[in-house]
Each structure stands twice: as structure tokens, then as C-alpha cells.
C-alpha positions, -999 to +999 in steps of 0.1 A: +000+000+000+015+033-011+005+064+010+001+097-008+025+126+001-001+151+014-016+124+036+018+117+052+025+154+057-010+160+072-006+129+095+028+141+107+016+176+113-014+163+132+008+142+155+035+168+161+013+198+171-012+203+199-049+199+191-055+237+191-028+243+166-031+248+129-029+218+105-011+220+072-043+228+052-051+257+075-015+269+073-016+268+035-049+287+036-034+313+059-002+317+039-014+343+015-027+366+042+005+361+063+026+371+033+004+401+024+005+414+060+043+410+062+043+382+088+063+358+067+084+360+036+104+339+011+140+331+017+167+322-009+170+287+007+135+277-005+118+281+029+096+306+045+110+329+072+092+348+099+094+386+093+072+397+122+075+373+151+042+358+163+032+323+173+009+321+143+035+332+118+060+307+133+035+279+131+026+287+095+062+288+085+071+255+104+042+236+089+047+247+053+085+244+056+081+208+067+060+200+037+084+219+014+114+200+029+097+167+023+089+176-013+124+189-019+139+157-006+116+137-029+126+158-059+163+155-050+161+117-047+142+113-079+167+133-099+199+122-082+209+157-070+217+172-037+189+186-014+207+219-013+205+223-051+168+217-050+164+242-021+184+269-040+164+264-072+131+265-053+143+296-034+152+315-065+118+307-081+100+317-049+119+350-048+111+357-084+074+349-081+069+370-049+046+399-058+057+435-051+049+446-016+057+413+000+089+404+019+118+385+006+152+379+023+182+393+005+217+391+020+202+381+053+179+411+055+141+413+050+131+437+022+099+445+005+100+435-031 
């Protein structure tokens, strides 16, 4: 029996966080608003970073970064390349796709694009 990736991520997220916390689907739904309000932004390493510290922003970033990491690992294994290479490619794409007015990290500093 082969389990689907989203199921595994959701299961791990459900097990690893308290009952009152966000699940991955809720975090993904909240991501757009969190980016627009400047709570989280894209980093060149392919992961979200917290721009304005809050428990909710941290939780959104952690859940989504966990799912991204799993997907990056899968892509790296399927293509016989290093995880760091996948992260760098994904990070550059995320920075490029970030709309004006949202935060990205450049040279270790948060800037509005």
C-alpha cells in the first residue's frame, strides 16, 4: 500500500502539534494573508521565514517548511541531485514569483519586493 505525500504530511503535522494548533491545510490557507500582512516572507533557501514574530507566523512557517522540505527531498532523490541544489532552485523561483509589496530575504535582511 502506497501512501500519498499530502496524507503523510498531514498525519505528521497532526501528530506533532497540539490539538488547538493549525494543521497543514489551515496553514496553507493562511499563507497568502500572512505574506500580504508582512508576517512571513520567502528566503533564498527555499523556505519561509518569519518577518514579524508571532506564534501564528511561526506555526505557518514551520508547517509549510516541513511540507516543502519533504517535497524537496523527494525531488532530489528522484533526480539524483543534492537537497541543497533543489532548495536553491526553489528559493530563487519563490523570490522571483513573490509579488511587489511582500517580503523576501536578500543578503540576510528582509526587504519589501
